[in-house]
Structures are given as structure tokens and as C-alpha cells.
C-alpha positions, 0 to 999 in steps of 0.5 A, a space after each residue: 156909901 153910894 151905889 154906882 159906876 166907880 169909874 164914872 163917879 171918879 171921873 166926875 170927882 176928878 173933874 171937879 177937883 181939877 177945876 177947883 185946883 186950876 182956878 185957885 191961885 197959889 196960896 188959895 185953898 181947896 176944901 173937900 167935905 162930905 156928909 150924909 143928909 136925909 139918905 143922900 151923900 153930899 160932897 162939896 168941893 169949895 175953893 177960894 179961886 176965881 169965882 163965877 159971875 152970877 149970870 154964868 152960874 147955871 150956864 157953866 153946865 151947858 155943853 161947850 160954854 166957857 164963862 170967860 174968854 180969860 179962863 184958860 184950858 178946858 173944852 167946856 164939857 167937863 161940868 156938863 159930863 160931871 152933872 150928867 154922871 150925877 143925874 144918871 146916878 139919881 143925884 145932882 151937881 150944883 154950884 154956888 159962888 158969891 161972884 168973881 174973885 170970891 171962890 166957888 162951891 160945887 156940891 155933888 149929891 147922890 143917894 146913899 146905899 
């Protein structure tokens, strides 16, 4: 369990799931896992989709930044908002990708109640 604004936390999670589904082609996978680790709730959303170039990994959290002109849809603010929601709950949102075409994993970490 976590303590927080359920609407805002739902907004962050829906954004992350929407991104994962939108960047994963048919036949790919989106996996959601959760665990408690040292007093923190850790939720990971991993996909087998388009992946993220190493140079874009931190920039994707910048407002209006879009990693590639080839990416369709979106305004470039969803990840900024999701990270802001996490941080306003004394948590964080991070990303890992081994590069383009290799999928991505977003990890939402929040204090456990």
C-alpha cells in the first residue's frame, strides 16, 4: 500500500501503460510487476517495443521533448507529468532501455505506507 492521491497516481500509471502499449508492436509484450523493497513500493512496466536511444533516456522526462520525429501521437508532456506525480509523493520515476528496438522499462518507486 502507498499513501497518496489515487487520481494522480492512476494518471501516472495509465500514462505509463499507454506509452508501453503504444510503442509495442503486435505480438510484443508489456509486463507489469510490483514488489516491496526496503520500505518502498516498486512498480515496473516493461515492454518489448521500440526502445529508447541512450542519448534520450533522461531527456524524455523534459516537457515537450519527443525522442524521435518518427514517434507518433502524444504531446511530450505525459512522462513529465508522471515523474512530477511520483516526486510529489516522495517517489521517483526512472527509465532503462538497451537502445532502439530493444524495449524499455519504466520504474515507479513510492514510499510504502
